N, C-alpha and C positions, 0 to 999 in steps of 0.2 A: 504494500500500500504506500502510495506517495504521501509524504508528510510535509514536504515543502516543494513548491513549484515557483519558478521564476521565468520571466521572459528574458530575452537577451539584454534588455535595458534595466534589469533588476537593480544594479548598483545605483543608478540615478534615482530610482524610486526609494531605495533605502536611505539615501542621502537626504532627500526631501522630507521623508517621514521623520528621520532622526532630527533634522534641523527644526521641524515644526515642534517636536517634543522638547527640544533643547531650549527654544526661545519661549515656549508656552508655559514651562514649569515655573511655579512661584513658590515662595516659602522655603527656599533652600536654607539649610543650616550652614552659614558661612563660617569658616574656621580661620583664625589668624595663624599664619605660619611664621615662625621665628627661626632664625638661623639658616645657614645654607645646607640643603640636603646633600648627602654624598652622591657623586655621580655613579650611575650604574649603566651597564650595557643593555641595549634594546635591539634585538636581532629579529631577522626574518629569514628563516632557513627552510628550504624544501628539498627533499630527496625524491627523485623520480626514477622508477625502475624502467621507464621507457627511455631508451638512449637517444631518441630523437628530441627529447625535451631535457635539457641539461639541468643537473642539480646545482644549487647555488646558495650562498649565504650573504645577506646584507647586514652590515654592522653599524649601528648608531650608538650614541650614548646620551644620557640625560644631562641637562645643564643646570646650573644654579639659578637662583632667582634674580640675580643682578648681572649686569654686563651684556655685551652684544651676543647675538646668536649667529654671527657670521664673521668670517675673516676676509681681509682683502687678498684676492688671489692673483692680482696682476693688473695690467692695463691693456686697453684696446687703443690703438692709434688710428685716428680718423683724420684724413687729409682733406683740406679745403684749398684746392689749388696748390700753391707752393707752401702753405702753412698747414700745421696739424694741431690737433687737440688730443690730449691723453684722457681717456675715460676709465676710471677704476671699475673692476668687476670683482665679485665676491663669491665665496662659497660657504656652505653651512658648517657650523661648528659641531652639529650633531653627527656628521659623518666621521667614522673612524677608518683611517686609511692605512694604519700601521699595525693592525691586529695579527696575531698568530691564530689561524683557524685550522683545526684538525678534526677530521672525522674518521672514526675507526669502527670496524665490525668485530673487534675483540682479537683479531689476528693480524690484520693489516691496517695501517694508518695512512691517510692521504692528507697532505697539506694543501688547503685551498689558498690561492693567491689572488690579490686584487686585480681586476680587469677594469680599466678605465674606458668609459664611453665618451663620445663627443658630448659636451655640455649642452643641455637643452635650455635655450635662452629665449626669453621674450625680447624681441628687438627693441621694445620701448622701455626695457628695464635694464638696470646694471647688475642684476642678481643672477647668478648661476644656480639652477635648481639641482644642487649637488646631491641631494638625498638619493636620487635615482641614477646618478652618474657612475657609480662604482658597485661592482658585484664581486664577491669572492667565489672563484670557481676552481675546479680541478683542471690544471693546464696540461697534465700528462696524458689524459685520455684513458687512464687505467681505472678510474672510479666507475665501475659498472654495477650499480646496486642490484641486489637480488630480492625477490618477493619473500615475505615471511622471515625477515632477517632483522636482528637488532643492530642499530647504529647509534653511536654516541658522538656528541659534539663537544669540543673544548675550545674556548676562545679566551685568549689573554692579550693584554696590551702592555706596552712599556710603562704606562702610568700605573700599573698594578690592578687594573680592572679585570675581572674574570667572570665567566659564565659557562655552565655546562648544560647539555641537553640530551634527550633520549627519545628515540622513535623506533617503532617496529613497522617495517614496510608491510603493507597489506598484500594478500594474495591477489592474483589477477582474476578479475571477474570477466570471464571470456564470454562473448556472444555465442549463442546457438545460431550460427550463420545460416545453417541449412533451413531454418524455420522462417527466415526473413527473405521475402521475395526480392528479386533483382531490381524490380521497378515498383516504386511506391506512388500511389495516387493520393495527393495530399487532402483532397476534399472528401476522401473516405477514411474512416478510422483505420489505422494500421497498428500492429502489435510488434513489439520488440521483446525478445526473450534472451536470457543469459543464464549461465551457471551461477547459482547464488553464492554469495560470500556470507557465511553465518556470523562473522565477527565485525564487519566494517560496513558503514553506510556507503552508498554509491551515488555518484553524480553522473547523470545521463544528459548529454547535449546532442542536439541535431542542428544542422545548418550547412551553409555552403558559401562559396565565393559570391554567388549571385543572391537574389532574394525572391522567394515565392511566399505568399501569405500562407502561414501555417507550417513553414519549414523550420523555423527557429524555435527551439525549446531548450530550457534548462530545468531539469527536475532532479531533486535530491530524494533518494529513497532509503528506507531503513535497511539495516543489516538483515540478510535473509531474503529480501525481496528478489524476485527473478523475472518479473514481467511488467511491462508498461504499455498502455494503449493510448494512442493519441486522441485528441479531441479538436476537431476543426473549429477555429475561432468563429464565433457568430458574426463578427464584424468584417470578415474577409469578403471581398468581392473582386471579380476579375477586372484587371486593368489591361488596356491594350499594350502598355509598355512592359508588362511582365513577360518574361520568356515562357515558352511552352514547357520547358523542362530545365533541369539543372542537376549537377552532381551534388548529392547531399552527403556530408560527412556525419557519421554517427560515432560518438565516442562515449565510452564507459570508464569512469575512474572510480576505483576503490580507494576510500579515504581513511587514513589512520585517525585515531581519536583526537590527536592534536590538530591536524588539518581541519577535521570536521568541527571541533569545538571552536577553533579560532574564527572560521569563516561563517559558520551557520548556527552557533549556539550562544556566543557571548552577547552581552546586553548592549543597548544603545549607548550607555555611558562608556563602555569599553571601546565601542566602535569609534566614538569621538576622541578617545584618548590617543588612538593611533593615527586616525586620518586628519585630525585637527592639531594634535600635539606635535607633529613633525619630529618624532623621536622622543617625546616626553613619556611619562609613565603610562603604562597600559596593561593589558592582560598578560597572563603567563600560561602558555600551553606547551608542555614538554621541556621547559627550561627552568633552571635553578640558578639563583644569584643575579637575576636581572629580569628583563621583560621581553615579551615577544612570543614567537612560536618557532618550534623546530618540529616539522611534520613531514609526512611522506604520502605518496600515492602511487598506485599501479594503474596502468591504462591499457585498454584494448580499443581497437578502431576498425571500422569498415566503411565502405562507400556504397551508395545505391543511387540509381537514377530516380529523381523525383519529378512527377508530373503535376501540374496545377489542376 
């Protein structure tokens, strides 16, 4: 039985709902905070047993109540004819760029190293959105996670901050491909079946590079569920600009308890701690000594032709 369903736009709906609750609440018990809290690590780490989706760890830290939340990272030179102007740009202090990140299965350890991405910049701003510019990854290509395996995370920094994490990768919830027709007609209900995972919730997604009404679904189902039947949206209607057919990607992810708890169970307050706090205090799922999540998922995938 499905116990949570989302459209492809569910994050936007959650944000709007959470914001409405956030601004509508009254009578909060405000508390005076004195002194500077000790900094702690705030991490976002995911292990994928599907090698086409890389495992990674993002490392932030909490900051004190005073002082700036950004560092000057350099200057841009802008020329105006034969003259130029130097414009400073900045990066976030939340980002930890010098951590030692280790993941082990109890026998072998892998050191994840930082990989820098091109800064994402608003051309009208002098701020680099550095929270998403760096990810710790395995650069050796030898970290190939297995299902039903325990993995431990250890993070330390030169400043003395540390955090540990633990996750057990789920088994693979494989589709019963022989029961799923090669061609799916979207305006008729269709059924997807898979071998059940008795221990882990699963996330089922359908969609494609194009768009046909009724093709996009995100559904989260309980552990042990093994079947889902579509329901054609009542507000769908045919448009001349819609294609007659498309290739539909169907993906099933088995989620460990940390991944499931972080993305689908924690409260609105915790949601705001991460998405508005930009590295501030937040929930803990699978981590000790700090904040964030260390989770994992396994994934199976198939494609079908979808007709409108």
